[in-house]
SEDO-616237 format. One record per residue (C-alpha): residue number from 1; x, y, z. Coordinates in pm, 1 decimal. Example, Ala and Ser with C-alpha at 12.3 -4.5 7.8 and 13.67 -1.06 7.14 Angstrom:
2
1 / 1230.0 / -450.0 / 780.0 .
2 / 1367.0 / -106.0 / 714.0 .
This chain:
354
1 / 981.8 / 735.1 / -2173.0 .
2 / 1097.6 / 393.2 / -2277.4 .
3 / 1038.0 / 239.2 / -2622.4 .
4 / 983.0 / -116.9 / -2728.1 .
5 / 941.8 / -259.5 / -3067.8 .
6 / 726.2 / -565.5 / -3105.0 .
7 / 617.0 / -829.6 / -3368.8 .
8 / 359.8 / -1101.6 / -3357.2 .
9 / 534.0 / -1246.6 / -3662.5 .
10 / 211.9 / -1253.5 / -3885.4 .
11 / 284.3 / -1439.7 / -4210.7 .
12 / 156.7 / -1451.7 / -4568.4 .
13 / 251.2 / -1636.2 / -4880.3 .
14 / 470.5 / -1361.2 / -4993.5 .
15 / 765.8 / -1497.1 / -4813.9 .
16 / 871.4 / -1818.9 / -4678.2 .
17 / 856.2 / -1899.5 / -4306.5 .
18 / 1250.6 / -1894.4 / -4314.3 .
19 / 1258.8 / -1551.3 / -4480.2 .
20 / 1002.0 / -1419.3 / -4231.3 .
21 / 1198.4 / -1541.8 / -3937.3 .
22 / 1514.5 / -1380.1 / -4078.6 .
23 / 1323.5 / -1063.4 / -4127.7 .
24 / 1225.3 / -1061.8 / -3744.3 .
25 / 1596.2 / -1117.7 / -3649.5 .
26 / 1712.7 / -839.9 / -3877.1 .
27 / 1451.0 / -604.2 / -3726.5 .
28 / 1562.8 / -673.0 / -3381.7 .
29 / 1924.9 / -596.3 / -3466.6 .
30 / 1805.2 / -273.9 / -3633.3 .
31 / 1596.1 / -179.6 / -3320.9 .
32 / 1919.2 / -222.9 / -3106.1 .
33 / 2111.6 / -31.6 / -3367.4 .
34 / 1886.8 / 270.5 / -3361.0 .
35 / 1846.7 / 290.0 / -2992.9 .
36 / 1530.3 / 128.8 / -2895.3 .
37 / 1511.5 / -3.2 / -2527.1 .
38 / 1324.6 / -345.1 / -2597.3 .
39 / 1221.0 / -585.4 / -2857.3 .
40 / 930.1 / -808.1 / -2806.4 .
41 / 792.2 / -1121.3 / -2962.0 .
42 / 427.1 / -1222.9 / -2927.8 .
43 / 303.9 / -1571.8 / -2874.6 .
44 / 26.5 / -1718.1 / -3104.1 .
45 / -49.2 / -2069.6 / -3195.6 .
46 / -274.6 / -2034.4 / -3499.3 .
47 / -260.1 / -1876.7 / -3848.1 .
48 / -156.7 / -1617.0 / -3974.8 .
49 / 117.8 / -1612.6 / -3706.9 .
50 / 450.9 / -1782.6 / -3676.7 .
51 / 509.6 / -1687.0 / -3311.0 .
52 / 427.4 / -2021.0 / -3141.3 .
53 / 779.2 / -2032.1 / -2980.5 .
54 / 886.4 / -1692.5 / -2843.8 .
55 / 1193.8 / -1842.5 / -2647.7 .
56 / 1346.3 / -1986.3 / -2944.7 .
57 / 1306.9 / -1679.2 / -3153.6 .
58 / 1431.2 / -1467.0 / -2866.9 .
59 / 1742.9 / -1687.1 / -2801.3 .
60 / 1857.0 / -1629.3 / -3158.8 .
61 / 1799.7 / -1263.5 / -3123.8 .
62 / 1991.3 / -1275.5 / -2789.9 .
63 / 2289.1 / -1397.2 / -2987.0 .
64 / 2269.5 / -1118.3 / -3236.3 .
65 / 2230.6 / -839.6 / -2988.4 .
66 / 2407.3 / -724.0 / -2688.5 .
67 / 2222.1 / -435.5 / -2522.5 .
68 / 1842.5 / -435.7 / -2612.4 .
69 / 1610.3 / -592.5 / -2348.9 .
70 / 1401.6 / -885.6 / -2468.1 .
71 / 1031.5 / -906.7 / -2407.0 .
72 / 755.8 / -1163.4 / -2463.5 .
73 / 431.7 / -990.3 / -2580.0 .
74 / 263.2 / -1187.0 / -2438.5 .
75 / 351.4 / -1527.2 / -2305.3 .
76 / 14.8 / -1705.7 / -2304.5 .
77 / 55.8 / -1880.1 / -1968.9 .
78 / -317.0 / -2015.0 / -1979.7 .
79 / -204.5 / -2237.4 / -2261.0 .
80 / 125.5 / -2354.4 / -2117.7 .
81 / 269.0 / -2590.4 / -1846.1 .
82 / 419.5 / -2339.0 / -1627.6 .
83 / 701.2 / -2576.1 / -1537.9 .
84 / 802.7 / -2612.5 / -1906.0 .
85 / 766.7 / -2224.0 / -1956.4 .
86 / 992.7 / -2162.4 / -1667.4 .
87 / 1264.4 / -2390.0 / -1790.4 .
88 / 1260.0 / -2215.7 / -2142.3 .
89 / 1261.0 / -1873.6 / -1992.6 .
90 / 1506.6 / -1932.2 / -1737.2 .
91 / 1749.0 / -2077.3 / -1992.4 .
92 / 1686.5 / -1774.0 / -2219.2 .
93 / 1762.0 / -1547.1 / -1929.4 .
94 / 2111.3 / -1689.9 / -1902.7 .
95 / 2147.8 / -1687.0 / -2287.6 .
96 / 2047.6 / -1325.9 / -2293.2 .
97 / 2283.1 / -1208.2 / -2016.3 .
98 / 1975.7 / -1112.0 / -1788.7 .
99 / 1791.9 / -901.2 / -2053.2 .
100 / 1474.9 / -1079.9 / -2031.0 .
101 / 1134.7 / -937.9 / -1924.8 .
102 / 799.3 / -1123.9 / -1940.1 .
103 / 465.0 / -976.6 / -2046.8 .
104 / 214.4 / -1262.8 / -1969.4 .
105 / -152.5 / -1306.1 / -2044.9 .
106 / -431.8 / -1560.5 / -2122.5 .
107 / -392.5 / -1507.6 / -2500.1 .
108 / -651.2 / -1468.7 / -2786.1 .
109 / -776.3 / -1696.9 / -3055.3 .
110 / -1035.5 / -1961.6 / -3058.6 .
111 / -803.4 / -2194.0 / -3271.6 .
112 / -519.4 / -2190.0 / -3021.8 .
113 / -759.0 / -2243.5 / -2731.8 .
114 / -892.4 / -2564.9 / -2897.9 .
115 / -541.8 / -2662.7 / -2976.9 .
116 / -465.0 / -2668.6 / -2606.5 .
117 / -808.6 / -2774.2 / -2476.6 .
118 / -860.3 / -2437.9 / -2274.7 .
119 / -1224.2 / -2308.6 / -2253.2 .
120 / -1377.9 / -1974.5 / -2207.3 .
121 / -1480.8 / -2089.1 / -1852.4 .
122 / -1136.0 / -2189.6 / -1746.0 .
123 / -896.9 / -1970.2 / -1937.7 .
124 / -869.2 / -1705.3 / -1656.4 .
125 / -823.7 / -1936.4 / -1379.9 .
126 / -553.4 / -2125.2 / -1587.2 .
127 / -373.7 / -1808.9 / -1629.3 .
128 / -391.5 / -1719.7 / -1255.8 .
129 / -284.6 / -2062.3 / -1158.2 .
130 / -4.0 / -2100.1 / -1403.6 .
131 / 139.8 / -1747.9 / -1325.3 .
132 / 127.9 / -1806.8 / -947.5 .
133 / 323.9 / -2129.6 / -996.3 .
134 / 571.9 / -1979.7 / -1256.9 .
135 / 630.3 / -1699.2 / -1012.2 .
136 / 712.5 / -1928.2 / -729.0 .
137 / 936.8 / -2149.5 / -953.9 .
138 / 1151.7 / -1824.1 / -1045.4 .
139 / 1189.5 / -1734.0 / -686.0 .
140 / 1225.9 / -2058.4 / -489.4 .
141 / 1485.9 / -2325.9 / -508.1 .
142 / 1230.1 / -2598.2 / -426.8 .
143 / 853.7 / -2580.6 / -464.7 .
144 / 573.3 / -2781.9 / -331.6 .
145 / 239.5 / -2694.7 / -491.6 .
146 / -91.7 / -2830.8 / -576.5 .
147 / -337.3 / -2695.0 / -843.1 .
148 / -633.4 / -2792.4 / -1073.4 .
149 / -456.3 / -2790.9 / -1414.0 .
150 / -123.9 / -2968.4 / -1382.3 .
151 / 13.2 / -3262.3 / -1153.5 .
152 / 129.2 / -3147.9 / -819.8 .
153 / 471.3 / -3086.6 / -718.5 .
154 / 646.4 / -3218.5 / -404.0 .
155 / 983.3 / -3048.5 / -297.9 .
156 / 1048.0 / -2997.8 / -676.7 .
157 / 1370.9 / -2853.9 / -789.4 .
158 / 1359.1 / -2720.3 / -1145.0 .
159 / 1681.0 / -2612.9 / -1329.5 .
160 / 1839.2 / -2414.3 / -1439.3 .
161 / 1800.8 / -2145.5 / -1167.6 .
162 / 1763.2 / -1809.1 / -1360.5 .
163 / 2036.7 / -1544.3 / -1387.4 .
164 / 1785.9 / -1270.4 / -1274.7 .
165 / 1673.4 / -1391.9 / -937.5 .
166 / 1396.5 / -1123.9 / -941.9 .
167 / 1246.4 / -1090.7 / -1290.6 .
168 / 991.2 / -811.2 / -1369.9 .
169 / 669.6 / -966.1 / -1513.2 .
170 / 422.9 / -737.3 / -1685.8 .
171 / 48.8 / -833.3 / -1727.7 .
172 / -95.0 / -777.2 / -2074.0 .
173 / -425.6 / -608.2 / -2052.7 .
174 / -684.7 / -572.7 / -2327.0 .
175 / -1052.4 / -603.2 / -2235.8 .
176 / -1080.8 / -778.5 / -1902.4 .
177 / -1044.0 / -683.6 / -1537.1 .
178 / -901.3 / -1033.1 / -1448.9 .
179 / -552.1 / -953.8 / -1568.5 .
180 / -559.7 / -610.4 / -1403.3 .
181 / -663.3 / -758.2 / -1081.8 .
182 / -386.9 / -1011.4 / -1107.5 .
183 / -119.9 / -740.4 / -1166.3 .
184 / -230.8 / -534.1 / -882.6 .
185 / -243.3 / -810.1 / -628.8 .
186 / 106.9 / -914.1 / -702.0 .
187 / 253.3 / -567.9 / -724.9 .
188 / 343.8 / -618.7 / -1099.1 .
189 / 338.3 / -367.9 / -1378.5 .
190 / 62.7 / -357.3 / -1637.4 .
191 / 81.8 / -330.5 / -2015.3 .
192 / -225.2 / -210.0 / -2183.5 .
193 / -272.4 / -348.1 / -2542.7 .
194 / -426.5 / -2.5 / -2651.0 .
195 / -448.4 / -112.6 / -3027.1 .
196 / -801.5 / -228.7 / -3139.2 .
197 / -1027.8 / 35.1 / -2980.7 .
198 / -1048.5 / 391.0 / -2878.8 .
199 / -864.6 / 476.8 / -2560.4 .
200 / -1154.8 / 490.8 / -2330.5 .
201 / -1183.3 / 118.2 / -2236.2 .
202 / -809.3 / 95.5 / -2188.3 .
203 / -804.5 / 401.3 / -1974.6 .
204 / -1074.3 / 251.7 / -1756.3 .
205 / -886.5 / -60.8 / -1715.2 .
206 / -557.5 / 126.1 / -1619.4 .
207 / -756.8 / 332.3 / -1372.6 .
208 / -884.4 / 13.6 / -1223.4 .
209 / -533.8 / -129.0 / -1201.3 .
210 / -430.5 / 192.4 / -1008.3 .
211 / -732.2 / 153.8 / -766.8 .
212 / -673.4 / -208.9 / -715.6 .
213 / -294.9 / -150.9 / -665.8 .
214 / -367.4 / 70.6 / -367.1 .
215 / -634.6 / -165.5 / -232.1 .
216 / -398.0 / -434.7 / -211.0 .
217 / -164.2 / -217.2 / -4.9 .
218 / 101.2 / -90.1 / -253.4 .
219 / 241.3 / 249.7 / -289.2 .
220 / 59.5 / 447.9 / -565.9 .
221 / 395.4 / 578.4 / -669.6 .
222 / 530.2 / 230.4 / -735.4 .
223 / 255.5 / 153.5 / -1005.1 .
224 / 379.6 / 113.8 / -1369.8 .
225 / 212.0 / 117.6 / -1688.6 .
226 / 305.6 / 42.3 / -2050.4 .
227 / 90.9 / 91.3 / -2353.9 .
228 / 87.2 / -24.7 / -2720.0 .
229 / 27.0 / 158.9 / -3035.7 .
230 / -173.0 / 45.2 / -3324.6 .
231 / 86.4 / 128.8 / -3600.5 .
232 / 352.0 / 393.0 / -3689.1 .
233 / 467.1 / 572.0 / -3973.4 .
234 / 630.8 / 916.7 / -3960.3 .
235 / 758.5 / 1159.9 / -4223.7 .
236 / 853.5 / 1519.7 / -4259.1 .
237 / 503.9 / 1633.9 / -4332.0 .
238 / 159.8 / 1471.9 / -4250.3 .
239 / 64.5 / 1483.9 / -4607.5 .
240 / 355.0 / 1258.1 / -4700.2 .
241 / 290.9 / 1042.1 / -4411.1 .
242 / -83.0 / 991.1 / -4497.2 .
243 / -21.6 / 936.1 / -4865.5 .
244 / 240.6 / 663.6 / -4793.6 .
245 / 44.1 / 490.5 / -4524.6 .
246 / -304.5 / 495.8 / -4686.8 .
247 / -261.8 / 173.5 / -4908.1 .
248 / -123.3 / -8.3 / -4594.4 .
249 / -415.3 / 94.4 / -4396.5 .
250 / -670.3 / 25.7 / -4668.2 .
251 / -516.7 / -326.9 / -4708.0 .
252 / -546.7 / -413.2 / -4331.7 .
253 / -912.4 / -302.2 / -4331.7 .
254 / -980.1 / -521.4 / -4640.5 .
255 / -814.3 / -807.9 / -4470.9 .
256 / -1041.7 / -773.5 / -4149.8 .
257 / -1347.1 / -765.5 / -4368.0 .
258 / -1238.1 / -1074.0 / -4562.2 .
259 / -1195.1 / -1254.4 / -4235.8 .
260 / -1529.3 / -1126.7 / -4106.9 .
261 / -1364.7 / -920.2 / -3819.2 .
262 / -1519.7 / -599.2 / -3700.8 .
263 / -1368.7 / -278.5 / -3849.2 .
264 / -1362.6 / -25.9 / -3568.9 .
265 / -1183.3 / 242.7 / -3769.3 .
266 / -1312.1 / 228.8 / -4141.7 .
267 / -1074.6 / 497.5 / -4263.1 .
268 / -714.9 / 615.0 / -4207.5 .
269 / -859.7 / 975.3 / -4091.1 .
270 / -1083.7 / 797.5 / -3829.6 .
271 / -791.9 / 577.5 / -3709.1 .
272 / -568.3 / 875.6 / -3688.3 .
273 / -831.4 / 1067.2 / -3490.5 .
274 / -969.9 / 799.4 / -3260.3 .
275 / -716.3 / 512.5 / -3235.4 .
276 / -355.9 / 490.5 / -3112.6 .
277 / -231.3 / 476.9 / -3463.8 .
278 / 78.7 / 709.9 / -3498.0 .
279 / 79.6 / 845.1 / -3862.2 .
280 / 198.8 / 1196.9 / -3940.3 .
281 / 476.7 / 1433.5 / -3879.9 .
282 / 706.0 / 1418.3 / -3578.2 .
283 / 538.0 / 1708.1 / -3400.6 .
284 / 185.5 / 1550.2 / -3457.8 .
285 / 308.8 / 1215.4 / -3318.4 .
286 / 477.0 / 1375.9 / -3013.8 .
287 / 145.7 / 1561.4 / -2934.6 .
288 / -58.2 / 1241.0 / -2978.1 .
289 / 149.2 / 1054.9 / -2751.0 .
290 / 139.8 / 1312.2 / -2482.9 .
291 / -233.0 / 1329.0 / -2506.9 .
292 / -241.5 / 954.5 / -2449.9 .
293 / -0.1 / 984.1 / -2162.5 .
294 / -240.3 / 1209.7 / -1992.3 .
295 / -503.1 / 949.0 / -1987.1 .
296 / -283.3 / 635.3 / -1930.6 .
297 / 23.5 / 775.5 / -1738.3 .
298 / 229.9 / 497.7 / -1929.4 .
299 / 609.4 / 531.6 / -1895.7 .
300 / 670.0 / 265.4 / -2158.4 .
301 / 547.2 / 233.4 / -2517.8 .
302 / 564.0 / -11.0 / -2786.4 .
303 / 567.7 / 34.8 / -3167.3 .
304 / 522.6 / -242.6 / -3435.0 .
305 / 835.0 / -320.4 / -3602.6 .
306 / 701.4 / -499.2 / -3908.1 .
307 / 742.6 / -304.0 / -4234.9 .
308 / 375.8 / -409.7 / -4315.1 .
309 / 396.2 / -285.7 / -4680.1 .
310 / 658.1 / -17.4 / -4641.1 .
311 / 967.2 / -56.9 / -4860.8 .
312 / 1283.0 / -126.0 / -4668.2 .
313 / 1402.9 / 224.2 / -4718.4 .
314 / 1080.4 / 370.9 / -4592.1 .
315 / 1082.5 / 137.8 / -4290.4 .
316 / 1423.0 / 248.0 / -4178.2 .
317 / 1391.5 / 608.0 / -4246.2 .
318 / 1054.6 / 616.3 / -4041.0 .
319 / 1244.2 / 434.6 / -3748.1 .
320 / 1539.8 / 670.0 / -3776.8 .
321 / 1316.5 / 962.2 / -3782.8 .
322 / 1127.6 / 830.4 / -3462.1 .
323 / 1475.4 / 794.6 / -3278.9 .
324 / 1610.3 / 1136.7 / -3408.6 .
325 / 1320.9 / 1363.4 / -3354.0 .
326 / 1038.2 / 1192.7 / -3158.5 .
327 / 1187.3 / 986.4 / -2891.5 .
328 / 1419.2 / 1254.0 / -2744.2 .
329 / 1118.0 / 1502.3 / -2688.6 .
330 / 917.7 / 1215.7 / -2523.8 .
331 / 1203.3 / 1096.9 / -2322.9 .
332 / 1236.7 / 1443.8 / -2194.3 .
333 / 873.8 / 1512.7 / -2126.5 .
334 / 775.6 / 1180.1 / -1957.5 .
335 / 997.9 / 1060.6 / -1696.2 .
336 / 1048.5 / 682.6 / -1675.2 .
337 / 1207.8 / 443.7 / -1439.5 .
338 / 1521.5 / 260.2 / -1563.9 .
339 / 1473.3 / -100.8 / -1689.9 .
340 / 1635.1 / -347.9 / -1452.0 .
341 / 2024.6 / -377.5 / -1500.7 .
342 / 2153.2 / -694.1 / -1647.8 .
343 / 2302.2 / -886.2 / -1361.3 .
344 / 2681.9 / -978.2 / -1375.9 .
345 / 2725.4 / -1343.7 / -1485.0 .
346 / 2887.3 / -1551.4 / -1203.2 .
347 / 3247.4 / -1667.9 / -1257.7 .
348 / 3281.7 / -2008.5 / -1394.7 .
349 / 3499.0 / -2105.4 / -1096.8 .
350 / 3237.2 / -1960.8 / -847.5 .
351 / 3158.5 / -2203.6 / -574.9 .
352 / 3446.6 / -2444.5 / -636.9 .
353 / 3667.4 / -2537.2 / -354.7 .
354 / 4024.8 / -2439.1 / -359.3 .
């Protein structure tokens, strides 16, 4: 199994935006230091998030790291001009040395949809159209194209050409079959959100993905699934983990109620039992991930990287415990395909005449 850490860069008034961005970069450096496989930055264009520009944040992280793969989680293509998105991410691909992977999706949030004039009626069609153009721009030197939501292209050359000529693009999946269908059609991997609800609706979408994958003529063995987790805190005993995490969980529930959002798991015990939240001893967390794997068949898993109320010492100790006692068991129990190797950068003199 492979392990990512992700952040949506949620922000409150306890820290300035500058401090919050610095914290994100420090967490990415820590994730690489501890041996995580990837670091992801989400994209949101509304409060309480500061993640409106993942390529900028990831470019800074690329300069501070050397090994860890860099993910978007997700790139909201339904809101973006795919030409501009391509330019940003092709540039980031070079700056990161070919460590980039994308997770794309339509995005969530009414405020950001209004900001970009996207409607419920057209959001999925925008996502599909933007993805299919983005995919062509990445693979083809020149593109002629016509669609509904941006001006047409005629023999367009968009630069820079990417360092990775074939990039792996995951499709984020939460509640709808549209993203599942798009992933299966193009032979792309699926990343299940697996955060806000019990496992059943997510497992049903993953099952549908595998069915549609075969329908579109792909080898069932090639289907690739990732899944998120709603939170993480491990300690030596379950009693210690629960006691430490309870005020964090209770604060999260209180925030949801203040915002008028549904509370699916009202107590910490309920969340540990029915949600993907990982709180407990190392063995309890291993057992829970293995149970989820039986339903989802995922090879890649993400953990939220933000401290979310933990002290810096608690935060680091929990991540160190994950890598020391949890990750090695899961890596051994759940085989996973390697991430693509970063390509070698071409020589500065390549292509020059003698």
